[in-house]
C-alpha positions as CSV (number, residue, x, y, z in Angstrom):
1,M,-62.8,100.9,-75.5
2,T,-64.7,97.7,-75.4
3,A,-65.9,98.3,-71.9
4,L,-67.3,101.7,-72.8
5,W,-69.3,100.4,-75.7
6,L,-70.6,97.5,-73.7
7,M,-71.6,99.9,-70.9
8,L,-73.6,102.0,-73.3
9,L,-75.1,99.2,-75.4
10,I,-76.4,97.2,-72.5
11,P,-79.0,99.8,-71.3
12,L,-79.7,100.9,-74.9
13,S,-80.8,97.3,-75.7
14,G,-82.6,97.2,-72.4
15,I,-84.9,100.0,-73.6
16,F,-86.2,98.0,-76.5
17,L,-86.4,94.7,-74.7
18,Q,-88.3,96.0,-71.7
19,A,-90.7,97.9,-74.0
20,F,-92.0,94.5,-75.0
21,I,-91.6,92.3,-71.9
22,G,-91.5,95.0,-69.1
23,H,-95.0,93.9,-67.9
24,L,-94.0,90.3,-67.1
25,R,-93.3,89.4,-63.5
26,L,-89.8,88.4,-64.5
27,A,-89.2,92.0,-65.9
28,G,-88.0,93.3,-62.5
29,S,-85.3,90.6,-62.4
30,I,-84.3,91.3,-66.0
31,N,-84.0,95.0,-65.1
32,V,-81.6,94.0,-62.3
33,G,-79.7,91.9,-64.7
34,F,-79.2,94.7,-67.2
35,A,-78.2,97.1,-64.4
36,G,-75.7,94.5,-63.1
37,M,-74.1,94.0,-66.5
38,T,-73.9,97.8,-66.9
39,F,-72.2,98.1,-63.5
40,A,-69.7,95.3,-64.4
41,A,-68.8,97.1,-67.6
42,S,-68.3,100.4,-65.7
43,V,-65.9,98.7,-63.2
44,W,-64.0,97.3,-66.2
45,L,-63.8,100.8,-67.7
46,A,-62.8,102.3,-64.4
47,T,-59.9,99.9,-63.9
48,S,-58.7,100.5,-67.4
49,V,-58.6,104.3,-66.9
50,L,-56.9,104.0,-63.5
51,A,-54.3,101.7,-65.0
52,D,-53.7,103.4,-68.4
53,G,-54.9,107.0,-68.0
54,P,-57.5,108.9,-69.9
55,L,-59.2,107.2,-72.9
56,L,-60.2,108.9,-76.1
57,S,-62.2,107.0,-78.7
58,P,-60.9,106.8,-82.3
59,S,-63.8,109.2,-83.4
60,R,-62.9,111.5,-80.5
61,M,-66.6,111.6,-79.5
62,M,-66.0,109.8,-76.2
63,Y,-63.5,110.8,-73.6
64,I,-62.9,109.2,-70.2
65,D,-60.7,110.7,-67.5
66,A,-60.4,110.5,-63.7
67,F,-63.3,113.0,-63.2
68,N,-66.0,111.3,-65.2
69,V,-65.0,107.7,-64.8
70,Y,-65.6,107.7,-61.0
71,L,-69.1,109.3,-61.7
72,V,-69.7,106.6,-64.3
73,A,-69.0,103.8,-61.7
74,L,-71.1,105.6,-59.1
75,T,-74.0,106.0,-61.5
76,A,-74.0,102.4,-62.5
77,F,-73.7,101.2,-58.9
78,V,-76.7,103.3,-57.7
79,G,-78.6,102.2,-60.8
80,L,-78.0,98.6,-59.8
81,T,-79.0,99.0,-56.2
82,T,-82.1,101.0,-57.1
83,A,-83.1,98.3,-59.6
84,I,-82.8,95.7,-56.8
85,F,-85.1,97.8,-54.7
86,S,-87.6,98.5,-57.4
87,R,-88.3,94.9,-58.2
88,P,-90.4,94.2,-55.1
89,Y,-91.5,97.8,-54.8
90,M,-93.0,98.0,-58.3
91,Q,-94.6,94.6,-57.9
92,H,-96.4,95.9,-54.8
93,E,-97.6,98.8,-56.9
94,V,-99.0,96.4,-59.5
95,E,-100.7,94.3,-56.8
96,S,-102.3,97.4,-55.3
97,R,-103.6,98.3,-58.8
98,R,-101.8,101.7,-58.9
99,I,-100.3,100.8,-62.3
100,G,-101.1,98.2,-65.0
101,K,-99.1,96.2,-67.5
102,R,-98.7,99.0,-70.0
103,R,-97.2,101.4,-67.5
104,M,-94.9,98.6,-66.1
105,R,-93.5,98.3,-69.6
106,L,-93.0,102.1,-69.7
107,Y,-91.4,102.1,-66.3
108,H,-88.8,99.4,-67.1
109,S,-88.1,100.8,-70.5
110,M,-87.6,104.4,-69.3
111,Y,-85.5,103.2,-66.4
112,Q,-83.0,101.7,-68.9
113,G,-83.4,104.8,-71.0
114,F,-82.5,107.1,-68.1
115,M,-79.4,105.0,-67.3
116,F,-78.3,105.2,-71.0
117,A,-78.8,108.9,-71.1
118,M,-76.8,109.5,-67.9
119,L,-73.9,107.4,-69.0
120,A,-73.9,108.9,-72.4
121,A,-73.8,112.4,-70.9
122,L,-70.9,111.5,-68.6
123,T,-68.7,109.8,-71.3
124,T,-69.2,112.0,-74.3
125,N,-66.4,114.4,-75.4
126,N,-68.8,116.6,-77.3
127,I,-70.5,119.5,-75.5
128,G,-73.4,119.3,-77.9
129,I,-74.0,115.6,-77.4
130,L,-73.8,116.3,-73.6
131,W,-76.8,118.7,-74.1
132,V,-78.7,116.1,-76.1
133,A,-78.1,113.4,-73.5
134,M,-79.3,115.7,-70.7
135,E,-82.5,116.4,-72.7
136,G,-83.0,112.7,-73.2
137,A,-82.7,112.1,-69.5
138,T,-85.3,114.9,-69.0
139,L,-87.8,113.2,-71.3
140,A,-87.3,109.8,-69.7
141,T,-87.9,111.1,-66.2
142,V,-90.9,113.2,-67.3
143,L,-92.6,109.9,-68.3
144,L,-91.6,108.3,-65.0
145,V,-92.9,111.3,-62.9
146,S,-96.3,111.0,-64.6
147,L,-96.4,107.2,-64.3
148,Y,-99.4,107.0,-61.9
149,R,-101.5,109.4,-64.1
150,T,-103.1,111.1,-61.1
151,P,-103.9,114.8,-61.6
152,E,-101.1,115.7,-59.2
153,A,-98.6,113.4,-61.1
154,V,-99.5,114.9,-64.4
155,E,-99.2,118.4,-63.1
156,A,-95.8,117.6,-61.6
157,A,-94.7,116.1,-64.9
158,W,-95.8,119.1,-66.8
159,K,-94.1,121.5,-64.3
160,Y,-90.9,119.4,-64.6
161,F,-91.1,119.4,-68.4
162,I,-91.8,123.1,-68.7
163,L,-89.2,124.4,-66.2
164,C,-86.5,122.0,-67.3
165,G,-87.4,122.6,-70.9
166,V,-86.8,126.3,-70.4
167,G,-83.6,125.6,-68.5
168,I,-82.3,123.3,-71.2
169,A,-83.1,125.9,-73.8
170,Q,-80.8,128.3,-72.0
171,A,-78.1,125.6,-71.9
172,L,-78.5,125.2,-75.7
173,F,-78.0,128.9,-76.2
174,G,-74.9,128.8,-74.0
175,T,-73.6,125.9,-76.0
176,V,-74.1,127.8,-79.2
177,L,-72.2,130.8,-77.8
178,L,-69.4,128.4,-76.7
179,F,-69.2,127.1,-80.3
180,F,-69.2,130.7,-81.6
181,A,-66.1,131.5,-79.5
182,A,-64.4,128.2,-80.3
183,E,-64.7,128.2,-84.1
184,R,-62.7,131.4,-84.3
185,V,-59.6,129.8,-82.8
186,I,-59.9,126.1,-83.5
187,P,-58.8,125.4,-87.1
188,V,-61.1,122.4,-87.7
189,R,-64.8,123.5,-87.4
190,D,-65.9,119.9,-86.4
191,D,-63.6,120.0,-83.4
192,A,-65.1,123.2,-81.9
193,L,-67.3,121.4,-79.4
194,L,-64.9,118.6,-78.4
195,W,-64.1,119.1,-74.7
196,N,-60.5,118.0,-74.8
197,V,-59.8,120.4,-77.8
198,L,-61.6,123.2,-76.0
199,Y,-59.7,122.6,-72.8
200,S,-56.3,122.7,-74.6
201,S,-57.3,126.0,-76.3
202,A,-59.1,127.6,-73.4
203,S,-56.7,130.5,-73.0
204,Q,-57.3,131.6,-76.7
205,L,-61.2,131.7,-76.3
206,E,-62.8,135.1,-76.3
207,P,-63.4,135.9,-72.5
208,T,-66.5,138.1,-73.0
209,V,-68.4,135.5,-75.1
210,L,-67.4,132.7,-72.8
211,T,-68.6,134.7,-69.8
212,L,-72.0,135.1,-71.4
213,A,-72.1,131.5,-72.4
214,F,-71.4,130.4,-68.8
215,V,-74.3,132.5,-67.5
216,F,-76.7,130.8,-69.8
217,L,-75.2,127.3,-69.1
218,L,-75.3,128.0,-65.3
219,V,-79.0,128.9,-65.6
220,G,-79.7,125.9,-67.9
221,Y,-77.8,123.1,-66.1
222,G,-78.5,124.8,-62.8
223,T,-82.1,124.1,-63.3
224,K,-81.2,120.4,-63.5
225,V,-79.0,120.7,-60.4
226,G,-82.0,122.2,-58.5
227,L,-80.4,125.5,-57.6
228,V,-82.6,128.1,-56.1
229,P,-84.6,129.9,-57.6
230,L,-84.7,127.2,-60.4
231,H,-85.6,124.4,-58.0
232,N,-89.5,124.4,-58.1
233,W,-89.8,121.3,-60.2
234,L,-87.8,119.0,-57.9
235,P,-90.0,118.6,-54.8
236,D,-93.1,118.0,-57.0
237,A,-91.3,115.4,-59.2
238,H,-90.1,113.6,-56.1
239,S,-93.4,113.5,-54.3
240,E,-95.6,112.4,-57.3
241,G,-93.3,109.9,-59.1
242,P,-92.5,106.3,-58.1
243,T,-89.9,106.1,-55.4
244,P,-87.2,104.3,-57.4
245,M,-87.3,107.3,-59.8
246,S,-86.7,109.6,-56.8
247,A,-83.7,107.5,-55.8
248,I,-82.0,107.7,-59.2
249,L,-83.2,111.3,-59.8
250,S,-81.7,112.6,-56.6
251,G,-78.6,110.3,-56.6
252,L,-77.7,110.6,-60.3
253,L,-79.3,113.3,-62.5
254,L,-78.4,116.1,-60.1
255,N,-74.8,114.9,-60.1
256,V,-74.5,114.7,-63.9
257,A,-75.9,118.2,-64.3
258,L,-73.3,119.5,-61.8
259,Y,-70.6,117.6,-63.6
260,A,-71.6,119.5,-66.8
261,L,-71.3,122.8,-65.0
262,V,-67.9,122.0,-63.6
263,R,-66.6,121.0,-67.0
264,I,-67.7,124.3,-68.5
265,K,-66.3,126.2,-65.5
266,M,-62.9,124.7,-66.3
267,L,-63.0,126.2,-69.8
268,V,-64.2,129.6,-68.4
269,D,-61.4,129.7,-65.8
270,G,-58.8,128.9,-68.5
271,S,-60.1,131.7,-70.7
272,L,-60.8,134.5,-68.1
273,Q,-57.9,133.7,-65.7
274,T,-60.2,134.8,-63.0
275,N,-62.7,133.1,-60.7
276,L,-65.8,134.8,-62.0
277,A,-67.5,131.5,-62.8
278,G,-66.6,130.3,-59.3
279,H,-68.1,133.3,-57.7
280,L,-71.4,132.8,-59.5
281,M,-71.4,129.2,-58.5
282,M,-70.7,130.2,-54.9
283,G,-73.6,132.6,-54.9
284,F,-76.2,130.2,-56.3
285,G,-74.8,127.4,-54.2
286,L,-75.0,129.3,-50.9
287,L,-78.4,130.6,-51.7
288,S,-79.7,127.1,-52.4
289,F,-78.1,125.7,-49.3
290,M,-79.7,128.3,-47.0
291,V,-83.2,128.4,-48.6
292,A,-83.5,124.6,-48.8
293,G,-82.6,124.3,-45.1
294,F,-85.4,126.6,-44.0
295,F,-87.9,124.9,-46.3
296,L,-87.2,121.6,-44.6
297,H,-89.2,122.8,-41.6
298,R,-92.4,123.4,-43.6
299,Q,-92.8,120.1,-45.3
300,R,-95.7,117.7,-44.7
301,D,-94.8,115.1,-47.4
302,I,-91.9,112.8,-46.6
303,K,-90.6,112.7,-50.1
304,R,-90.8,116.4,-50.5
305,M,-88.8,116.8,-47.3
306,Y,-85.9,114.7,-48.5
307,S,-86.1,116.4,-51.9
308,Y,-85.3,119.7,-50.2
309,S,-82.5,118.0,-48.5
310,S,-81.1,117.1,-52.0
311,I,-81.4,120.8,-53.0
312,E,-79.5,121.7,-49.8
313,H,-76.6,119.3,-50.5
314,M,-76.4,120.2,-54.2
315,G,-76.1,123.8,-53.1
316,L,-73.2,122.9,-50.8
317,M,-71.4,121.0,-53.6
318,T,-71.9,123.9,-56.1
319,F,-70.6,126.2,-53.4
320,A,-67.5,124.0,-52.9
321,F,-66.7,123.7,-56.6
322,G,-67.1,127.5,-56.8
323,I,-64.5,128.1,-54.1
324,G,-62.1,126.0,-56.2
325,G,-58.7,125.0,-54.8
326,P,-57.7,121.4,-54.1
327,L,-59.3,121.1,-50.6
328,A,-62.7,122.3,-51.6
329,T,-62.7,120.3,-54.8
330,F,-61.7,117.1,-53.0
331,G,-64.4,117.7,-50.5
332,A,-67.0,118.4,-53.2
333,L,-66.0,115.2,-55.1
334,L,-66.3,113.1,-51.9
335,H,-69.7,114.8,-51.1
336,M,-71.0,113.9,-54.5
337,T,-70.2,110.3,-53.8
338,V,-71.5,110.0,-50.2
339,H,-74.6,112.1,-50.9
340,S,-75.6,109.9,-53.9
341,L,-75.2,106.7,-51.9
342,T,-77.0,108.1,-48.8
343,K,-79.9,109.8,-50.5
344,S,-80.7,106.9,-52.8
345,A,-80.6,104.6,-49.7
346,I,-83.0,107.0,-47.8
347,F,-85.5,107.0,-50.7
348,V,-85.5,103.2,-50.6
349,T,-86.6,103.3,-46.9
350,V,-89.0,106.2,-47.6
351,G,-90.7,104.2,-50.4
352,H,-91.2,101.2,-48.0
353,A,-92.3,103.6,-45.2
354,A,-95.0,105.1,-47.5
355,Q,-96.2,101.6,-48.4
356,I,-96.4,100.6,-44.7
357,A,-98.4,103.7,-43.8
358,G,-100.4,103.8,-47.0
359,T,-99.5,107.5,-47.4
360,Q,-96.6,109.9,-47.8
361,S,-97.9,112.3,-45.1
362,I,-95.3,112.8,-42.4
363,E,-98.1,113.1,-39.8
364,K,-99.4,109.7,-40.6
365,I,-96.1,107.8,-40.8
366,R,-95.6,106.6,-37.2
367,G,-93.8,103.8,-35.3
368,L,-91.8,102.3,-38.2
369,I,-89.3,100.7,-35.9
370,R,-92.1,98.8,-34.2
371,T,-94.0,97.8,-37.3
372,Q,-90.9,96.9,-39.4
373,P,-87.6,97.4,-37.6
374,A,-85.5,97.1,-40.7
375,V,-87.3,100.0,-42.4
376,G,-87.3,102.1,-39.2
377,W,-83.6,101.6,-38.5
378,G,-82.8,102.2,-42.2
379,L,-84.6,105.5,-42.2
380,L,-83.0,106.5,-38.9
381,M,-79.4,105.6,-39.9
382,G,-79.8,107.2,-43.4
383,T,-81.1,110.4,-41.9
384,V,-78.2,110.5,-39.3
385,A,-75.8,110.0,-42.2
386,I,-77.4,112.7,-44.4
387,A,-77.4,115.2,-41.5
388,G,-73.6,114.9,-41.4
389,F,-73.1,113.0,-38.1
390,P,-69.7,111.3,-37.6
391,P,-68.4,108.8,-38.5
392,F,-70.3,108.8,-41.7
393,G,-68.7,110.1,-44.9
394,L,-70.8,113.3,-45.1
395,F,-69.3,114.5,-41.9
396,V,-65.8,114.3,-43.5
397,S,-66.8,116.0,-46.8
398,E,-68.7,118.8,-45.0
399,F,-65.7,119.3,-42.7
400,L,-63.4,119.6,-45.7
401,V,-65.7,122.1,-47.4
402,L,-65.9,124.1,-44.1
403,S,-62.1,124.0,-43.7
404,A,-61.7,125.3,-47.3
405,T,-64.2,128.1,-46.6
406,I,-62.4,129.1,-43.4
407,K,-59.2,129.3,-45.4
408,S,-60.5,131.2,-48.5
409,W,-63.7,133.0,-47.4
410,P,-63.7,133.0,-43.6
411,W,-66.7,135.4,-43.3
412,L,-68.9,132.8,-45.1
413,T,-68.3,130.3,-42.3
414,V,-71.1,131.6,-40.2
415,P,-73.9,131.2,-42.9
416,L,-72.6,127.7,-43.6
417,L,-72.8,126.7,-39.9
418,V,-76.2,128.3,-39.6
419,G,-77.4,126.5,-42.7
420,L,-76.2,123.1,-41.4
421,A,-77.9,123.7,-38.0
422,V,-81.2,124.8,-39.6
423,A,-81.2,121.8,-41.9
424,F,-80.4,119.4,-39.0
425,A,-83.3,120.8,-37.0
426,G,-85.7,120.7,-39.9
427,I,-85.0,117.0,-40.6
428,F,-84.9,115.7,-37.0
429,R,-88.1,117.5,-35.8
430,H,-89.9,115.2,-38.2
431,L,-87.8,112.0,-37.8
432,H,-88.5,111.0,-34.2
433,P,-92.3,110.4,-34.4
434,M,-91.9,108.6,-37.7
435,V,-89.4,106.2,-36.3
436,Y,-90.3,105.9,-32.6
437,G,-94.0,107.1,-32.4
438,D,-96.9,104.9,-31.7
439,P,-97.9,103.0,-34.9
440,P,-101.6,103.5,-35.9
441,E,-103.9,100.5,-35.5
442,G,-103.8,98.1,-38.4
443,Q,-100.4,99.2,-39.7
444,V,-98.6,96.1,-41.0
445,A,-95.2,95.3,-42.6
446,V,-94.7,95.1,-46.3
447,R,-92.4,93.1,-48.5
448,A,-89.2,95.1,-48.4
449,N,-85.7,94.6,-49.8
450,M,-83.3,96.5,-47.5
451,L,-80.1,95.0,-49.0
452,P,-79.4,98.2,-51.1
453,V,-79.7,100.3,-47.9
454,M,-77.3,98.2,-45.9
455,I,-74.7,98.1,-48.7
456,Q,-74.8,101.8,-49.4
457,L,-74.8,103.0,-45.8
458,A,-72.0,100.6,-45.1
459,F,-70.0,102.3,-47.9
460,V,-70.8,105.7,-46.5
461,L,-69.6,104.6,-43.1
462,W,-66.5,103.2,-44.6
463,L,-65.7,106.4,-46.4
464,G,-66.1,108.3,-43.2
465,I,-63.7,106.1,-41.3
466,A,-61.0,105.6,-44.0
467,I,-61.1,106.4,-47.7
468,P,-59.7,103.4,-49.6
469,V,-56.4,104.0,-51.4
470,F,-57.8,103.4,-54.9
471,L,-60.6,105.8,-54.3
472,S,-58.3,108.4,-52.7
473,K,-56.1,108.3,-55.8
474,W,-59.2,108.6,-58.0
475,F,-60.3,111.7,-56.1
476,E,-56.8,113.1,-56.1
477,Q,-56.4,112.7,-59.9
478,A,-59.8,114.4,-60.5
479,T,-58.9,117.2,-58.1
480,I,-55.7,117.9,-60.0
481,L,-57.6,117.9,-63.2
482,I,-60.2,120.4,-61.9
483,S,-58.2,122.6,-59.7
484,G,-54.7,122.2,-61.1
485,S,-53.1,121.1,-57.8
486,S,-53.2,118.1,-55.4
487,P,-55.0,118.3,-52.1
488,L,-52.3,116.1,-50.4
């Protein structure tokens, strides 16, 4: 368990250190150092779980299995690459006088706070602590969204706080209902919110109470996932906050919220012995997938456009987990991975593109490939990947989800294909002029670190060509845990 405690203590200590020195020029490098150590500890933890099986802490408050450990490693990796990107990006923001020393301390401190909250949510065995960690992540990101203190940023932060606050309150009520059902069948009251205990006793839990609990939890955590019609905070938060926040918000927070939903769904399935929870997830997921695809066509802000792309893909993942079964579950797990890597890489290029153009307006971002080829090519390849073109990994995951839909719900294949086509058209109608158009007079390159983009898109390409054996076994173990059978 040493690796687990190290992984949590590193970002926790980073919160307090960066609160004092986060304004120094060296703070960006220190932020990278903390993220690097966190990632190293997550790899150590992952190898231990793969070698020895699930880990349960002596206090039973922490539990690591094949499902959450791969998300832990993914979260720490994206946190590291985003920290590498944010060092020159945030320095540019200071030099352009958009933020001062005090807000730089806030930014670096809350960055580490967000990472700590996400990792705590993923590794806890207690459903109540999971709720607390998700609320902590909300508070950290609210402060990041409002970092620029413009009227639009403050409004977006309040909108995010209010909507997600209402959502998390629904999740709290659902957690209380879950405890009410559990304490009647679990002898030790203190164990009534431990996930491993609940999972082993799922068949004894009251189905009616658990159904009601899942509805509240779906609304609560679904708000965090960005499911329609609970999604309104997401585009505003992306467009007004600093770009590194958009990368970790889209690549990490949405995944963790969906992880919480899937954990609860496993309990409900065990209690009801039906797929009611899955049907609800399918409905919300498909609605989000379709609505977000159409909204892509109406966007004028580049960060808002890619935020709707995140809603679309989270809808597809929710739909796939709702279908259940080994093929759909394997596809959803793969899609969580490749979407996180691709979308965070896209936001890196979007941040640099906005700095080059001096605006986030799509109409004014032109000729990136001529002004700064690395940024232009990064945006082009990231968008090609997120649109599901072969041989990138999103093509494989979407093909698996589509195959599972054909097998289980063939009549839903048509809306899925229509949604993919609409989303493809919505993104690419804006992409061509931004990359290949004539750059405006006076547009110059900026200091850009494209290393995270190259690394992450290379991984996405690799996962589209051949999934490594260790990762395939990882996904297979998680699929068996979630669906009860192997996809192979």
